[in-house]
C-alpha positions in Angstrom: 108.5 107.0 132.1 111.8 108.1 133.5 114.5 105.6 134.5 115.4 105.2 138.2 115.0 108.3 140.4 114.9 110.7 137.4 111.1 111.3 137.7 111.5 112.1 141.4 114.4 114.4 140.7 112.3 116.3 138.1 109.4 116.5 140.6 111.7 117.9 143.2 113.0 120.5 140.8 109.5 121.5 139.8 108.7 122.0 143.5 111.8 124.1 144.0 111.0 126.2 140.9 107.4 126.8 142.2 108.8 127.9 145.5 111.3 130.1 143.8 108.5 131.8 141.8 106.9 132.8 145.1 110.2 133.9 146.6 111.1 136.0 143.6 108.0 138.1 144.0 109.4 139.2 147.4 112.9 140.0 146.1 113.2 143.6 144.9 115.8 145.4 142.7 116.0 149.2 142.4 116.9 151.3 139.4 117.3 155.0 139.0 117.4 157.5 136.2 118.2 161.2 136.0 120.9 161.1 138.6 118.5 159.5 141.1 115.6 161.8 140.5 113.4 158.8 139.3 113.6 155.6 141.3 111.8 152.4 140.3 111.5 149.1 142.2 110.9 145.9 140.4 110.4 142.4 141.9 112.0 139.2 140.8 108.8 138.3 138.8 109.6 141.4 136.7 106.7 143.4 138.0 107.1 147.2 138.7 106.1 147.6 142.4 107.0 151.2 143.1 107.9 154.5 141.3 109.3 157.5 143.3 109.9 160.9 141.8 112.0 163.7 143.3 109.7 166.7 143.7 112.2 168.8 141.6 111.3 166.8 138.5 107.6 167.6 138.6 107.3 170.5 136.2 104.7 170.6 133.5 107.3 172.1 131.1 109.5 169.0 131.5 106.8 166.4 131.0 108.6 164.7 128.1 111.9 164.5 130.0 110.2 163.1 133.0 108.5 160.4 130.9 111.8 159.5 129.4 113.5 159.2 132.8 110.6 157.0 134.1 110.9 154.8 131.0 114.7 154.5 131.4 114.4 153.5 135.1 111.6 151.0 134.5 113.5 149.4 131.6 116.7 149.1 133.7 114.8 147.8 136.7 113.2 145.0 134.6 116.6 144.1 133.2 118.0 143.7 136.7 115.0 141.7 137.8 115.4 139.4 134.8 119.1 138.8 135.7 118.1 138.0 139.3 115.4 135.6 138.1 117.8 133.8 135.7 120.5 133.5 138.3 118.1 132.0 140.9 116.6 129.6 138.3 120.1 128.5 137.4 120.8 127.7 141.0 117.8 125.4 141.2 118.2 123.7 137.8 121.9 123.8 137.5 121.5 125.3 134.1 122.0 128.8 132.8 119.3 129.4 130.3 119.0 133.2 129.6 115.8 134.2 128.0 114.1 130.8 128.6 112.0 131.9 131.6 
């Protein structure tokens, strides 16, 4: 299969990556839109875990604007979580592979 200790090294890396997946679910990044009126929290597994709205933005006449701010905050939060994930995976593997995971 793999020469020398290479197989063991790969197994160790796989274990570290599996642990990292669990750890990343616990790590949270926050993003805001509309000057902080919309806040979104995303975990390192790129899952949205919380959305908070300032009461001043809840107005039926501004529904489209509110939807746009939520979308902007979620999109930015996922980008931040992706960067966190890629940086942590690079620490384990020693390789920077944006977009691979």
